[in-house]
C-alpha positions as CSV (number, residue, x, y, z in Angstrom):
1,M,35.4,82.7,116.0
2,L,37.6,82.1,119.5
3,S,38.9,78.8,118.5
4,S,40.1,79.9,115.1
5,S,41.9,83.2,116.4
6,S,43.4,80.9,119.3
7,S,44.7,78.3,116.7
8,A,45.9,81.6,114.5
9,V,48.2,82.6,117.8
10,K,49.5,79.0,118.4
11,N,50.5,78.9,114.6
12,L,52.6,82.4,114.7
13,P,56.1,81.5,114.7
14,L,57.9,81.6,117.9
15,K,60.3,84.6,116.7
16,R,57.0,86.7,115.7
17,R,55.5,86.5,118.8
18,L,58.3,87.0,120.7
19,C,59.0,90.2,118.4
20,F,55.3,91.4,119.2
21,L,55.8,91.1,123.1
22,L,58.9,92.8,122.8
23,K,57.2,95.5,121.3
24,L,54.2,95.2,123.8
25,V,56.9,95.6,127.4
26,C,58.6,98.7,124.8
27,F,55.1,100.3,124.3
28,V,54.0,100.3,127.6
29,S,57.3,100.8,129.4
30,S,57.8,103.8,127.3
31,V,54.1,104.8,128.4
32,L,54.8,104.6,132.0
33,I,58.6,105.9,131.8
34,F,56.7,109.1,130.5
35,C,53.5,109.4,132.6
36,E,55.6,108.9,136.1
37,F,59.0,110.6,135.4
38,L,59.4,112.5,132.1
39,I,56.0,114.5,132.5
40,Y,57.3,116.3,135.3
41,Y,60.3,117.4,133.4
42,V,58.3,118.6,130.6
43,V,55.6,120.7,132.5
44,I,57.7,122.2,135.0
45,F,60.8,122.8,132.5
46,Q,58.3,125.7,131.1
47,C,58.0,127.6,134.3
48,R,60.4,130.8,134.6
49,W,61.4,132.6,137.8
50,P,59.7,136.0,137.5
51,N,62.1,139.2,137.3
52,V,62.1,141.8,139.7
53,K,62.4,145.9,138.6
54,G,66.0,146.7,137.9
55,G,66.5,142.7,137.0
56,A,67.1,143.5,133.9
57,H,70.0,146.3,134.2
58,V,72.0,144.1,136.2
59,S,74.1,140.9,135.4
60,E,73.1,137.7,136.0
61,K,75.6,137.3,138.8
62,E,74.4,140.1,140.4
63,T,71.2,139.4,140.2
64,S,71.5,135.9,142.1
65,A,73.5,137.5,144.6
66,S,70.7,140.0,145.5
67,V,67.5,137.9,144.6
68,L,66.1,135.7,146.7
69,R,64.5,132.9,144.8
70,A,61.7,131.0,146.9
71,I,59.4,128.6,145.9
72,I,55.9,128.2,147.9
73,L,53.4,125.5,148.2
74,A,50.6,124.2,150.6
75,D,48.3,122.0,151.8
76,T,49.8,118.7,150.9
77,H,48.3,116.4,153.3
78,L,50.2,113.1,153.4
79,L,48.0,110.8,154.5
80,G,47.7,108.8,157.4
81,E,47.2,105.1,158.8
82,I,43.2,106.2,159.9
83,K,41.8,107.6,156.5
84,G,44.4,106.6,154.2
85,H,44.2,104.3,151.6
86,W,47.2,102.6,150.5
87,L,46.5,103.0,146.4
88,D,45.7,107.0,147.2
89,K,48.8,107.4,149.2
90,L,50.8,105.9,146.6
91,R,49.5,107.7,144.0
92,R,49.3,111.0,145.5
93,E,52.7,111.0,147.3
94,W,54.5,110.0,144.3
95,Q,52.9,112.8,142.4
96,M,54.0,115.2,144.7
97,E,57.8,113.3,145.3
98,R,58.1,113.7,141.5
99,S,56.8,117.3,141.5
100,F,59.0,118.4,144.4
101,Q,62.1,116.8,143.4
102,T,61.9,117.7,139.8
103,A,61.2,121.4,140.6
104,L,64.1,121.5,142.9
105,W,66.3,119.7,140.1
106,L,65.4,122.3,136.9
107,L,64.6,125.6,139.1
108,Q,67.8,125.4,141.8
109,P,65.3,127.7,144.6
110,D,67.5,129.1,147.6
111,I,64.8,128.2,149.9
112,V,61.4,126.6,149.9
113,F,58.3,127.4,152.2
114,I,55.1,125.2,152.7
115,L,52.7,126.7,154.2
116,G,51.1,123.9,156.6
117,D,48.4,121.1,156.6
118,V,51.9,119.1,155.4
119,F,50.3,115.9,157.0
120,D,46.6,115.3,156.9
121,E,46.2,113.5,160.3
122,G,48.7,115.2,162.3
123,K,45.9,116.4,164.7
124,W,45.0,113.2,165.9
125,S,47.9,110.5,165.3
126,S,49.6,108.5,167.4
127,P,53.1,108.8,168.2
128,Q,54.2,105.8,166.2
129,A,52.1,107.0,163.2
130,W,53.1,110.5,163.7
131,A,56.6,109.0,163.1
132,D,55.8,107.3,160.4
133,D,54.6,110.1,158.5
134,V,57.6,112.1,159.6
135,R,59.6,109.6,157.6
136,R,57.6,109.5,154.7
137,F,58.1,113.4,154.4
138,Q,61.5,113.3,154.7
139,K,62.0,110.7,152.0
140,M,59.5,113.0,149.7
141,F,60.8,116.0,150.0
142,K,64.4,115.8,151.2
143,H,66.7,118.3,150.0
144,S,70.6,119.4,149.4
145,A,72.1,121.7,151.3
146,F,71.8,124.7,149.0
147,A,68.0,124.7,149.2
148,E,66.3,125.4,152.8
149,L,63.3,124.0,153.3
150,V,60.8,126.2,155.8
151,V,57.2,124.6,157.3
152,V,54.6,126.6,158.7
153,A,51.9,124.3,161.2
154,G,48.7,123.7,160.1
155,N,45.3,122.6,161.6
156,H,45.7,119.5,160.1
157,D,49.3,119.3,161.9
158,I,48.3,120.4,165.2
159,G,44.9,120.3,165.3
160,F,42.0,123.1,164.9
161,H,42.3,125.3,168.2
162,Y,39.8,123.2,170.2
163,E,42.2,119.9,169.3
164,M,45.7,121.7,169.8
165,T,47.9,120.9,172.6
166,T,51.5,122.1,173.6
167,Y,52.2,118.0,173.2
168,K,51.3,118.4,169.1
169,V,52.4,122.0,169.0
170,N,56.1,120.8,170.9
171,R,56.6,117.6,168.5
172,F,56.1,119.6,165.4
173,E,58.2,122.3,166.1
174,K,60.6,119.7,167.2
175,V,60.7,118.3,163.9
176,F,60.5,121.6,161.9
177,N,62.1,124.0,164.3
178,F,59.2,126.0,163.6
179,T,57.9,128.8,166.2
180,S,55.1,131.1,165.6
181,G,56.8,134.3,165.7
182,K,60.1,133.0,164.5
183,L,62.2,135.6,162.2
184,I,63.7,134.3,159.3
185,T,66.3,136.7,157.6
186,R,67.6,135.8,154.4
187,K,69.5,138.3,151.7
188,G,68.3,141.2,154.1
189,I,64.5,139.8,153.4
190,N,62.7,139.3,156.4
191,F,59.8,136.1,156.9
192,V,57.5,136.4,159.5
193,L,56.4,132.8,160.5
194,V,53.0,133.1,162.2
195,N,50.7,130.0,163.8
196,S,47.5,130.7,162.6
197,V,45.4,128.7,164.6
198,A,47.0,129.9,168.1
199,M,45.7,133.6,166.7
200,E,42.2,132.4,168.4
201,G,42.1,135.3,170.7
202,D,40.8,133.4,174.0
203,G,44.0,133.5,175.9
204,C,44.9,129.9,176.0
205,A,48.4,128.9,177.1
206,V,49.7,128.6,173.3
207,C,48.0,131.5,172.3
208,R,49.4,133.9,175.2
209,T,52.6,132.3,174.2
210,S,52.4,132.8,170.6
211,E,50.9,136.4,170.5
212,A,53.5,137.8,172.8
213,K,56.5,136.6,170.5
214,L,54.8,138.2,167.6
215,V,54.5,141.3,169.8
216,A,58.0,141.5,170.5
217,L,59.2,140.9,167.2
218,S,56.9,143.3,165.7
219,H,58.8,145.7,168.1
220,K,62.0,144.8,166.5
221,L,61.5,145.4,162.8
222,N,59.3,148.9,163.8
223,C,62.4,149.9,165.6
224,S,64.5,148.7,162.8
225,Q,62.8,150.5,160.3
226,Q,62.4,153.4,162.2
227,K,58.6,153.6,162.4
228,P,57.2,157.2,163.3
229,N,55.5,156.0,166.1
230,H,58.8,154.3,167.3
231,S,60.7,156.5,169.1
232,N,64.6,156.2,169.4
233,K,64.1,156.1,173.3
234,R,62.3,153.1,173.0
235,C,64.1,151.7,170.4
236,S,67.8,152.1,172.2
237,D,68.1,148.7,173.6
238,V,66.7,147.2,170.7
239,E,68.4,144.5,168.3
240,K,68.5,146.0,164.9
241,L,67.4,144.1,162.2
242,P,67.3,144.2,158.3
243,A,65.5,147.3,157.2
244,S,62.8,145.5,155.2
245,E,59.3,145.4,155.4
246,P,58.0,141.4,156.4
247,I,56.7,138.9,154.5
248,L,54.0,136.7,156.6
249,L,53.6,132.9,156.1
250,Q,50.7,131.6,157.7
251,H,48.3,128.9,157.0
252,Y,44.8,130.3,157.4
253,P,44.3,133.4,155.1
254,L,43.6,136.6,156.6
255,Y,39.8,137.7,157.2
256,R,37.5,137.7,153.9
257,K,34.1,137.3,153.3
258,S,34.4,134.3,150.8
259,D,36.3,133.4,147.3
260,A,33.5,135.5,145.3
261,E,36.6,138.1,144.0
262,C,38.6,135.2,143.2
263,T,39.8,134.5,140.0
264,G,41.8,132.5,137.6
265,E,41.6,128.7,136.5
266,D,42.8,127.6,140.2
267,S,40.5,129.7,142.2
268,A,37.3,128.2,143.7
269,P,34.7,126.3,141.8
270,P,31.6,128.5,140.8
271,E,29.5,126.7,143.1
272,E,32.2,127.0,146.0
273,K,32.7,131.0,145.7
274,N,30.0,132.7,147.6
275,I,29.7,130.2,150.3
276,P,30.8,132.9,153.1
277,F,33.6,131.9,155.2
278,K,33.5,130.9,158.8
279,E,36.2,133.0,161.0
280,K,38.6,130.9,163.1
281,Y,37.8,127.9,160.8
282,D,37.9,129.1,157.0
283,V,39.6,132.4,157.6
284,L,41.3,134.6,160.7
285,S,38.9,136.0,162.5
286,Q,38.6,140.0,162.1
287,E,40.1,141.0,165.3
288,A,43.3,138.7,164.6
289,S,43.6,140.0,161.0
290,Q,43.6,143.3,162.2
291,K,46.2,142.8,164.7
292,L,48.8,141.1,162.3
293,L,48.1,144.2,159.9
294,W,48.8,146.7,162.4
295,W,51.5,144.6,164.1
296,F,53.7,144.2,160.7
297,Q,52.2,146.2,158.3
298,P,53.9,143.5,155.5
299,R,54.7,144.0,152.3
300,L,53.0,140.3,151.6
301,I,51.1,137.9,153.0
302,L,51.2,134.3,151.6
303,S,48.8,131.7,153.3
304,G,47.1,128.2,152.2
305,H,44.2,126.6,153.8
306,T,41.6,126.6,151.0
307,H,43.1,124.6,148.4
308,S,42.4,126.9,145.7
309,A,43.9,130.5,144.4
310,C,43.0,134.0,145.4
311,E,44.5,137.4,145.2
312,V,43.3,139.5,148.1
313,L,44.2,143.4,148.6
314,H,44.1,144.4,152.4
315,A,44.0,148.0,153.3
316,G,44.0,148.6,149.5
317,R,47.5,148.2,149.3
318,I,48.9,144.8,151.4
319,P,48.7,141.9,148.4
320,E,47.8,138.5,150.0
321,I,48.0,135.3,148.3
322,S,46.2,132.0,148.8
323,V,48.5,129.4,147.4
324,P,46.5,126.0,146.0
325,S,47.0,122.8,147.1
326,F,50.4,120.8,145.8
327,S,48.5,117.4,145.8
328,W,46.2,116.2,143.3
329,R,44.1,114.6,146.0
330,N,42.6,118.2,146.5
331,R,43.0,119.6,143.3
332,N,43.1,118.3,139.4
333,N,45.4,121.3,138.6
334,P,48.1,122.0,141.8
335,S,50.8,124.5,141.7
336,F,53.4,126.0,143.5
337,I,54.3,129.8,143.7
338,M,58.1,131.3,142.3
339,G,59.4,134.0,143.9
340,S,62.0,136.3,143.2
341,I,62.2,139.0,146.6
342,T,64.5,141.4,147.3
343,P,64.4,143.5,150.3
344,T,62.6,146.3,148.8
345,D,60.7,144.3,145.9
346,F,59.0,140.9,144.6
347,S,57.7,139.2,141.7
348,L,55.8,136.0,141.7
349,Q,55.0,133.6,139.1
350,K,52.6,130.4,139.3
351,C,54.1,127.3,138.5
352,F,51.5,124.5,137.5
353,L,51.6,120.7,137.5
354,P,50.5,118.2,135.5
355,F,47.2,117.9,135.5
356,E,45.9,114.4,136.7
357,S,43.3,114.3,134.1
358,R,45.9,114.6,131.6
359,V,47.8,111.7,132.9
360,L,44.6,109.7,133.1
361,T,44.0,110.6,129.4
362,I,47.2,109.4,128.0
363,Y,46.6,105.9,130.1
364,C,43.8,105.4,128.5
365,A,44.5,106.4,124.9
366,A,47.4,104.0,125.5
367,G,45.1,101.6,127.1
368,A,42.7,101.7,124.2
369,L,45.7,101.6,121.7
370,L,47.2,98.6,123.1
371,V,44.0,96.6,122.8
372,I,43.7,97.5,119.4
373,L,47.4,96.5,118.4
374,V,46.6,93.2,120.4
375,L,43.4,91.9,118.9
376,A,45.0,92.9,115.6
377,H,47.7,90.8,116.4
378,V,45.7,87.5,117.0
379,Q,43.9,88.4,114.1
380,L,40.6,89.2,115.7
381,L,40.5,92.7,113.8
382,T,41.5,90.8,110.3
383,P,38.2,90.6,109.1
384,P,37.4,94.3,108.5
385,F,40.8,95.0,107.1
386,Y,41.1,91.8,104.8
387,F,37.5,93.1,103.3
388,A,38.7,96.6,102.7
389,Q,41.7,95.2,101.4
390,R,39.8,92.8,99.1
391,L,37.9,95.7,97.7
392,I,40.7,97.9,96.8
393,S,42.5,94.5,94.8
394,K,39.2,94.4,92.8
395,H,39.3,98.3,91.8
396,K,43.1,97.9,90.9
397,A,42.1,95.0,88.9
398,V,39.5,97.0,87.0
């Protein structure tokens, strides 16, 4: 059977074989182009910026001038030299690069926030490995001057509290211009960046510095908002900031018992939802959480770390959104948050990236079809087809 099929292939005219080979190349190229480029445009094109209250009553020009369009993502976990396999790096980092660049091109955000764990091995990487990881990050997440990029530190970037050192914190701050207690104000909207790893409360050097900056910033914001417990005398020499209630950006979520109350298709798997969270490891401690709520009384908290989505209300009125991981390595269905924000209001919308399982399904289906086409061409599938054709011919003859 094999010898007859090989002789059949040799007997095919050269022109016919070249034409078939060209068709195969076009087919494979089309599948690759769709799965590695076009699918990101097809999926992200369906995402729309949410409207804030009053947005329907103003012109598009006025809306763009007063509404800040922000993309929020988390936990990219760029693999390092120790645990990172080259194929894993190639696949997952390509997915994140194409997702990010496509989102920038299609959505045109004003600002992008990454909520920590940019790197997977920043907590123990050598200076050379750190430089290599930073270079890859800057290539993947390059952006135009029209879109600002703001990055918050996570435990994999500078280490858990017991691994965190001034050296690791400083090298992260040098690359990303990040400091805990830093205020970013855009279009009258206050964003507070928090190094949640330094909220241990044990008086370590980094922790003391971080908390001192947060307390000072809290005083400025409260004076600017003319809170009742801040008298005019106490605020007389304080720099006035926009009166907008702040939005906290941090890696660790505030304290919650577990993900049991979290819902949605990208929340934690059912078998993980009821696992109790460990304070200062999975979430901030109750004490640190209360401090942040008391200091800033924020209108919104955005966090990462858990790799799964969750929405929690603190004190019955302050929403916290846990943003899922942006990487296929941590989720089959990664996503990011699109936020339309004004000084007094905000509206959030989730934008899912292509599911890894769907991309693999397309590849498997294309591979199976390719095998069938090749087998049919070399006439290994001819007998069944030929048998059916003969039956049809006999039926017509009768």
